[in-house]
N, C-alpha and C positions, 0 to 999 in steps of 0.2 A: 275741544269742547271741556269746559269744566267738570270737575267731578263733584258729583253731589253725595254729600256724606249724610246719612241719617242718624240722628242721635235719638236713642230711646229714652224717654223720660221714665225715669223711676217713680212709681207710685209711692206716696207718702204713707207710711205705716204709721197707723193711730194704736194708741194703747192706752187704756183706762188707767186711772191713778192706782186703783186697786191691784190690776195685774202687775203694774210697775212696781209697787211697794212689795208685792209677794215675791217678785223676781230679786229684789234688792235684798230681803231678808234670808233668801235661800241661796244666795250667790257669795263668792268671795272675791270676783274680778268683775270689772265692767265688760269683759268679753262675754262672761256667763249671763249677765243681765241682758246683753244685746241679744244673744242667741234665745233667750226665753221670751222677750218681747217682740223680736223681728225687726228691731230698729238698728240703725247704723251704731257703732261704737261712739263716734264722736257726738252724735245726737244723744246718745245714753249718758256720755260724760257730763253734757251741758246740762241735761234735765236733772241728773243726780245733783249736781251742784245748785240748781235753782230750788229743788225740792228739799235738799238739806237746809240751804239758807232759810227757806220759809218755815220749815219745821222747828229749826234752832230758835227762831224768834218766839215760838209757842212752848219753848222747854222740852221738845222732843228730839232726841240725837239719833241719827241714823248710824248703822254700823259702817265702819270705814272699809273703803274698798282698795283693792290692790290692782295694779296694772298687771295684765298678763306678762310673764317673764318670757323673753325670747330664749329658744333653746340655741345654747353655743355649741357649735361643732369643734372638737379638737383641732380637726384638719384646717378649718377656717382660721383658727388662732394661728396656727403654724404659718399658713399662707400669709397671713397679716404681718407676722414677724419677718418673714423673708421679704416682704414688699417694703417694710421700713427699713430694713438693712440695705436693700437696694437703693431706695431713695436717699437715705443719708450718704451712701458712697456716691451716688451720682451727684448730689448737690456740694459734697465736699470737693469734688474734682473741678468744680466751676470757678 
């Protein structure tokens, strides 16, 4: 018997222009805006771009946003160095 997979549809989060712009002016990253508005980060980035373009045509500049920096783990970097060394050695023996 085939398995039935239920996919739960996520409800669309609506956010007024005022709430969105308040979040923009009180945030430094797209992730902060998304947290304040309840929207997904991808939706937030896309909306920010559309709003920025529309307001620029009217002579209004929005503050620049930054992407949230990923936290680098020193152990992770050490592991990547070891992987690269191993791969170079493996591929040089071929």
